[in-house]
C-alpha positions as CSV (number, residue, x, y, z in Angstrom):
1,M,-50.2,-7.0,40.9
2,E,-46.7,-7.3,39.3
3,K,-46.5,-8.9,35.9
4,V,-43.9,-11.7,35.6
5,R,-42.2,-12.3,32.2
6,P,-41.9,-15.8,31.0
7,K,-38.4,-17.3,31.1
8,Q,-38.3,-17.7,27.3
9,E,-38.9,-14.0,26.7
10,T,-36.2,-13.1,29.2
11,R,-33.7,-15.5,27.5
12,L,-34.5,-14.0,24.1
13,I,-33.8,-10.5,25.3
14,D,-30.6,-11.6,27.1
15,C,-29.5,-13.4,24.0
16,S,-30.2,-10.3,21.8
17,I,-28.2,-8.1,24.1
18,V,-25.2,-10.5,24.0
19,V,-25.4,-10.7,20.2
20,V,-25.4,-6.9,19.8
21,G,-22.5,-6.7,22.3
22,I,-20.5,-9.2,20.4
23,G,-21.2,-7.4,17.1
24,I,-20.0,-4.1,18.6
25,I,-16.8,-5.7,19.8
26,V,-16.2,-7.3,16.4
27,V,-16.6,-4.0,14.6
28,V,-14.2,-2.3,17.0
29,L,-11.6,-5.1,16.7
30,F,-11.9,-5.1,12.9
31,G,-11.1,-1.4,12.8
32,I,-8.1,-1.9,15.0
33,F,-6.9,-4.8,12.9
34,R,-7.3,-2.9,9.6
35,R,-5.3,0.1,11.0
36,T,-2.6,-2.3,12.1
37,V,-2.4,-4.0,8.7
38,D,-2.3,-0.6,6.9
39,S,0.5,0.6,9.3
40,S,2.5,-2.5,8.6
41,E,2.0,-2.2,4.8
42,I,3.0,1.5,4.9
43,A,6.2,0.7,6.9
44,I,7.2,-2.2,4.5
45,L,6.5,-0.1,1.4
46,K,8.5,2.9,2.8
47,A,11.4,0.6,3.7
48,N,11.4,-1.0,0.2
49,L,11.2,2.5,-1.5
50,K,14.2,3.6,0.6
51,A,16.2,0.5,-0.3
52,I,15.5,0.9,-4.0
53,Q,16.3,4.6,-3.8
54,V,19.6,4.0,-2.1
55,E,20.6,1.5,-4.8
56,V,19.5,3.9,-7.6
57,S,21.5,6.7,-6.0
58,F,24.6,4.4,-5.6
59,Q,24.4,3.3,-9.2
60,T,24.0,6.9,-10.3
61,A,27.0,8.0,-8.4
62,A,29.0,5.0,-9.7
63,S,28.1,5.8,-13.3
64,S,30.8,7.5,-15.3
65,E,28.1,9.8,-16.8
66,A,26.3,10.4,-13.5
67,K,23.0,9.2,-15.1
68,H,20.3,7.3,-13.4
69,P,20.4,3.6,-14.3
70,R,18.1,2.6,-17.2
71,V,16.7,-0.3,-15.2
72,I,16.8,-1.5,-11.6
73,E,18.6,-4.8,-11.4
74,A,17.8,-7.6,-9.0
75,E,21.6,-8.2,-8.5
76,W,21.9,-5.0,-6.6
77,F,19.8,-6.4,-3.7
78,R,20.2,-9.1,-1.1
79,H,19.8,-12.6,-2.6
80,D,19.6,-11.0,-6.0
81,Q,16.0,-10.3,-5.5
82,L,14.0,-7.1,-6.0
83,P,12.1,-5.9,-2.9
84,V,8.7,-7.5,-2.8
85,H,5.6,-5.4,-2.9
86,P,3.4,-6.8,-0.1
87,S,0.2,-6.3,-2.0
88,N,1.3,-7.7,-5.4
89,T,-1.0,-10.7,-5.5
90,F,-1.7,-10.0,-9.2
91,N,1.6,-11.4,-10.5
92,V,2.4,-8.1,-12.2
93,P,6.2,-7.3,-12.7
94,T,7.9,-5.9,-9.6
95,I,9.0,-2.7,-11.3
96,E,7.7,-0.7,-14.3
97,T,10.4,1.4,-15.9
98,V,9.6,4.5,-17.9
99,L,11.6,7.2,-19.4
100,R,9.5,10.4,-19.1
101,E,11.1,13.7,-18.6
102,R,9.9,15.5,-15.4
103,A,7.3,12.8,-14.5
104,I,7.4,12.2,-10.8
105,H,4.3,10.0,-10.4
106,P,2.8,7.1,-12.5
107,K,-0.3,7.9,-14.5
108,R,-2.1,5.2,-12.5
109,I,-1.4,4.9,-8.8
110,E,-3.5,1.9,-8.1
111,L,-2.0,-1.6,-8.1
112,N,-4.3,-4.1,-9.9
113,S,-4.1,-6.8,-12.5
114,R,-3.7,-4.2,-15.3
115,S,-0.7,-2.5,-13.6
116,K,2.6,-2.7,-15.5
117,G,4.5,-2.9,-12.3
118,A,4.0,-2.9,-8.5
119,Y,6.6,-0.2,-8.2
120,W,7.1,2.6,-10.8
121,Y,10.6,3.9,-11.8
122,N,11.4,6.8,-14.0
123,S,14.9,6.4,-15.3
124,D,15.0,10.0,-16.5
125,N,15.0,11.5,-13.0
126,G,15.5,8.4,-10.7
127,M,12.0,8.7,-9.2
128,I,10.6,5.5,-7.6
129,R,7.0,5.2,-6.4
130,A,4.9,2.3,-5.0
131,R,1.5,1.7,-6.4
132,V,-1.2,1.0,-3.8
133,L,-4.4,-1.1,-3.6
134,D,-7.8,0.6,-4.1
135,Q,-8.8,1.9,-0.7
136,G,-12.5,2.1,-1.4
137,S,-12.6,5.6,-2.9
138,P,-10.3,7.7,-5.1
139,E,-9.7,10.1,-2.2
140,A,-8.8,7.3,0.3
141,T,-6.5,5.6,-2.4
142,L,-4.8,8.9,-3.1
143,E,-4.3,9.6,0.6
144,F,-2.8,6.1,1.1
145,Y,-0.6,6.6,-1.9
146,N,0.7,9.9,-0.7
147,E,1.4,8.5,2.8
148,V,3.4,5.6,1.4
149,N,5.3,7.7,-1.1
150,E,5.7,10.7,1.2
151,S,4.2,12.9,-1.6
152,S,1.5,15.4,-2.0
153,L,-0.2,14.4,-5.3
154,S,-3.7,15.7,-5.7
155,I,-6.6,14.4,-7.8
156,T,-6.3,17.3,-10.2
157,E,-2.7,16.4,-11.2
């Protein structure tokens, strides 16, 4: 004789299957959303870096001494406003300016409340970099930083 399951037990199993299915869909969609957000942020940061670098190059060429500008001025940009770092929710200054011979990267690549600027500019050599948010591990943060800044900084440097 065939055993018939009670309706409540069948409903519980069906409900569990639906919940697990929805959970899988949410995980997949979150991963897609996160990659899209990262791609958008990378594109914005790269565009901002290029805009700043163009202005620094222009100001350097216009200088009678052919030196890099000591600071990056808001007046050089549209609406007299420096390019906004999309992750600067910490209210840190837009640009930290340093004068360090041969330095091509900031000592700290992470953008956080202790950062001296969302972007880093070395007026000695005209190098401009974007700091990035912590990506969960030092390796992931460095990889994201390198992608944004089109660099190849390693953990040992």
